[in-house]
N, C-alpha and C positions, 0 to 999 in steps of 0.2 A: 701486728706491728706494735701495738700498745703493750701487750704482754712481754714482748721481747725487750722493748725499751725499758719497761719497769724492772724486769729481771736484771738488766745490765746496770741500771741505776742502783738497785739494792746491793749488787755485788761491789760496786764502787764505794758505797757507804760502808759496807762491811769491811772492806780493805782499809778504810780509814780508822778502823778500830771501834766502830759503832756496833752496839748490840741491837739486833732486830727481833722483835717479838710480835706474835699474833695474839691479840687479847680480845676475844669475843666470847665471853661466857654464855651469852644468850644463844648464839649459833651453835656452840659446843653442846649445850643442853638440848637444843632442837635436834641435833644429829643423834644424840643419845636416845631421844624419844623415837626417832625413826628406826633406830636399831632395835629398840625394844619391841616395836610393832612387828618388825621383820622377824624377830625371834618368837613371835606368837603371843606376846603379851597383849592384854586388853586395856581399854581406857581406865578401868578401875584400878589396875596395877600401877599405872602412871600417876593417877590422882592420889595414891597413897605415899608417893615420894615427894616430900615437901620441896626439895630443890627443883623439881621438874613441873610441879603442879601449876605454878604461876605462868611458866613459859607455855605449857600446853594450852591453858585457857586463853592467853593472849594471842597465840598463833591460830587457834581454832576460831576465835571470834573474828579476827581480822580476815582470815581466809573465807569464812562464811559470809562476811559482809561484802567481800570482793566478788564472790560468786553471785550474791544477790544483786549487786550492781550490774554485773554483766547481763544477767537475765532481764533486769529492768530496762537496761539501755536498748534492748531490741523489741520491747513489747509495750512499755508503759508510756503514758502521757509525760510531757516534759517535767511537770512539777514533781511527779513521783520519781523520775530519774534523778532529779536534783536532791531529793530526800535520800535516795540510795547512795549518792555521792557523799553526802554529809555523814551518813551512818558509817560508811567505809572509812572516811577521814577520821572519825572519832575512834573507831576500833584500831586503825593504824597508828593513831597517836598514842593510844594506851600501850600498844606493842612497842612503839618507839621509846616511850619513857622507861618502860621496864628494861629494855635493852641497854639504854644509856645509864640507868642506875647500876646495873650489874657491871657494865664496862668501867664506869667511873670508880667503883669500889675496887676493882682489880688493879686499875692504873694507879690509884692513890696509894695502894699498899706498896708500890714500887718506888715512890718518890723519895722516901727516906734514904734509900740506898743509891740514888742517882743524883748527879749534879744538875742534870737537865734531861728533859724528855721531850720528844716531838711526837705528837699524836696525829695520825692521818685520819680524817673523817670528812665526809661530804657535808654540804651545808644543811641538809635535812636533819643532821645529827647535832644541831646546835644545843639542844638540852644537855648534851654531854659536857659542854663548857660550864653550864650553870651548876651541875652536880659536882664537877671537879672543883669549882671555885668554893663550894661549901665544904668539901671534904678535906682540902689541903690544910696542913698545919700552918700556924702563924709564921710569917716570914716567907712562905711559899706563894707564888702567884702563877696564874695561868693567863696567857695572852693568845688572841686569835689572829692568825695570819690568813687572809683570803688570797690564795695564790693567783686567782684569775682576775683580781680586782683591777689592776692596771689595764689588762686587755679589755675587760668589759667596759671600763670608762672610755677607753680610746674608741670603741665602737659605738659609743653613745647609749650604752645600756645602763640599767640600774645596778647598784653596787653588788647585790646578790643575784640578780637576774633570775629570781624565783618565778615559777609558773603559779597560776592561781590555786591549783590543787595543793601544791606544797605549802603555799602561804596558809591555806585553810588548815592543813594538818598541823603546821607549827603553832597556829593560834590555839588549837585544841590541846596540843602537847604542853604548851606553856600556860594553859588554863586561862587564856584571855577571854573575857566576856565581850565578844564582838557583835552580839545582837543577831537576830534572825535575818534581817534584811541583808547585812554584810555577808553572812555565811551563805545565804541563798545566791547572792551575786557571785561570790568566789566559786561556788560549786557550779553555777551556770556557765561561767567563763571557762572553767576547767573542761567542760564537755566540748566546747569549741576548740580549746587549746589542744587537747589530745587528738583531735581529728586532723589538725593542721601541722603539728610538730613532726619533724623528720624522725623516723624511727630506725632507719638503717644506719649502720656505722659509716661515718664520713671520714675520709682521709684528708689531712691538710694539703692544700694546693694553693689556689688563689687566696684562700683565707687560711691563716695559721690556726684559727680556732673555729672550724666550721659549725660545730654543734652550738657553741655559745652564740655565734652570729645568727643561726637559725632561731634559737630561743629568743633572742632580742627582737627579731622581726615579728615573731608570732605574738610575743608579749605586747608589742606596740599595737597590734590589731585588737587583741582581746581586752586590753586595758581601757579601750574606748567603748566597749559594748555595755549596754544596759541589760537588765534581766530580760526585758522584752525583746531586745535585739538578739540575745542568745537563743531565746525560744524560737524565734522565726528562723534563724540560721540553722539551728539544730534539726528542725523538722525537715530542712532541705538536704542536709549533709549526713544525716544519721546512717544511711546505708550505702554511702559511696566511699571510694578510696580517697587518700590524701590529695592526689592530683585533681580529682574531680571536685573535692571539697574546696580547694583553693580557687578553682575556676568559678564555682557557684558564688563564693564570697566576693570574688572579684566583680561579679556582675551586680551584686547587691550593695557592696561597700566600696565603691570606686574611690571615694574621698579618703577613706582610711588607708587603703592600700597604696594610694599615691604618696602617702607620707612615710611609707616604709623604705 
């Protein structure tokens, strides 16, 4: 339903005379890397190509950190799992910043020939705004429009409705020195968040924005958790599904859930 609606919207925009471009140099380079591997090329061949070298390293580091986190999450003590979360967030942030640097350069090169541009990007891509702001010529400006802002506000959520893991990644991407205690807390909360968040696609019904509503509810829970709270909860919900995790937290955190 989403794809059909997006397709129809893009057709309407195109019929109004708007030019629609897909600008993702990072993903195009990543696809090229996959094609080179499929053609029998080795890592050393790719590392000799300056344009692909950085993308290969960023993707390899992020994927390796993600696999390490998955392994840690099912075997290691809580503190080690938290470190694995932070390691992945750092690697993911490096990948994100490279992706936004490449994308901003490609977009900025089009600005001179266009009266205005609309760039679609999710909130995790906020560094793109900063890079574009630096690259644009004098007299050009870039503004951010958060399309879900009014809906989030109406449901009582925070303006960006970010989960703790995304907040941690953005801090690393923007090179904020948040300190070990704050980083540990965000990583710990993210371990609870990902167990509670709805992962299935939800179709609007009683709620026009079911995913956003679900994110708001889960954020209200995890935003109140201390590092110690997260450790106790994680040990109970580590190996259960989302429904059982919610039940267990309901037993342990009646006060928090009564506020949702």
